[in-house]
C-alpha positions as CSV (number, residue, x, y, z in Angstrom):
1,M,112.3,15.1,-70.4
2,G,112.1,13.9,-66.8
3,E,109.7,13.0,-64.0
4,L,107.6,16.0,-63.0
5,R,105.6,14.4,-60.2
6,R,104.5,11.0,-58.8
7,E,101.2,10.0,-57.3
8,T,100.9,6.7,-55.3
9,F,97.7,4.9,-54.7
10,P,98.3,2.1,-52.2
11,E,94.7,1.1,-51.9
12,G,94.4,0.7,-55.7
13,R,97.9,-0.8,-55.9
14,F,99.2,1.5,-58.7
15,T,101.5,4.5,-59.1
16,L,101.2,7.3,-61.6
17,V,104.4,9.0,-62.9
18,F,104.1,12.3,-64.9
19,M,106.8,12.9,-67.4
20,G,107.5,16.2,-69.2
21,Y,109.8,19.2,-69.5
22,E,110.5,21.2,-66.4
23,G,109.2,24.8,-66.6
24,S,107.0,24.0,-69.6
25,A,103.3,24.5,-69.6
26,G,103.2,21.9,-72.4
27,S,101.9,18.4,-72.5
28,Q,102.8,15.6,-70.1
29,V,102.9,11.9,-70.4
30,E,101.3,9.9,-67.6
31,L,102.7,6.5,-67.0
32,T,100.9,3.9,-64.9
33,Y,102.7,1.3,-62.9
34,N,100.3,-1.5,-61.8
35,W,102.0,-3.1,-58.8
36,D,100.6,-6.6,-59.4
37,Q,100.9,-6.8,-63.2
38,Q,103.6,-9.2,-64.1
39,T,103.4,-8.9,-67.9
40,Y,101.7,-7.0,-70.6
41,S,100.7,-8.3,-74.0
42,H,100.1,-6.4,-77.2
43,G,96.9,-4.3,-76.7
44,T,97.1,-4.2,-72.9
45,G,99.9,-1.7,-72.5
46,Y,97.8,1.2,-73.6
47,G,94.8,2.3,-71.5
48,H,93.6,5.7,-72.6
49,I,94.6,9.3,-73.2
50,A,93.8,12.0,-70.7
51,L,92.9,15.7,-71.3
52,E,92.6,18.5,-68.8
53,V,89.5,20.6,-69.3
54,A,88.4,23.9,-67.6
55,D,84.8,22.9,-67.0
56,I,84.3,19.1,-67.0
57,D,80.5,19.2,-66.7
58,K,80.1,21.6,-69.6
59,S,82.6,19.6,-71.7
60,C,80.8,16.4,-71.1
61,A,77.4,18.0,-71.9
62,H,78.8,19.4,-75.1
63,M,80.3,16.1,-76.2
64,A,77.2,14.2,-75.3
65,S,75.1,16.6,-77.4
66,K,77.4,15.8,-80.4
67,G,76.8,12.0,-79.9
68,A,79.8,11.1,-77.7
69,K,79.2,8.2,-75.3
70,I,79.8,9.1,-71.7
71,L,81.2,6.0,-70.0
72,R,81.7,7.6,-66.6
73,P,80.0,10.9,-65.7
74,P,82.1,13.6,-63.9
75,G,82.8,12.8,-60.3
76,P,85.7,12.4,-57.9
77,M,88.2,9.6,-58.3
78,K,87.5,6.7,-56.0
79,L,91.0,7.0,-54.5
80,A,93.3,9.8,-53.6
81,P,97.1,9.8,-54.0
82,T,99.2,9.6,-50.8
83,E,101.1,12.7,-51.8
84,T,98.2,15.2,-51.8
85,G,95.1,13.3,-50.5
86,V,93.1,15.2,-53.2
87,R,90.6,13.2,-55.3
88,E,90.5,14.8,-58.8
89,I,87.3,15.2,-60.6
90,V,87.3,13.0,-63.7
91,A,85.1,11.6,-66.4
92,F,85.5,9.1,-69.3
93,I,84.1,9.3,-72.8
94,Q,84.5,6.9,-75.7
95,D,85.8,8.0,-79.1
96,P,84.2,6.7,-82.3
97,D,86.8,3.9,-82.5
98,G,86.0,2.7,-79.0
99,Y,89.0,4.1,-77.2
100,R,88.5,5.7,-73.8
101,I,89.4,9.3,-73.2
102,E,89.8,10.6,-69.6
103,L,88.8,14.2,-68.9
104,I,90.3,15.8,-65.8
105,Q,88.9,19.0,-64.2
106,A,91.5,21.7,-64.4
């Protein structure tokens, strides 16, 4: 496992590092480095899980029809990474235990 790509967000003061296996279409782990965060305590080191979906609008509508709470409707990220300048389309839902799940448009 190694670093597959990196996205830097100077305005947001964070960097995303994507870890996985080269040449694999499998899962990746996204690590967030918050530039100004000095320490983390138990419970603050985990933010959310992210899943890529083919149709984010349809996915959110389906989950909402099943009772899922949509915390942030689909829309572009506020910031774009320096490397690509592209703002991904994302949404956030909440699972039954209160954890956030990010959906990313494929």
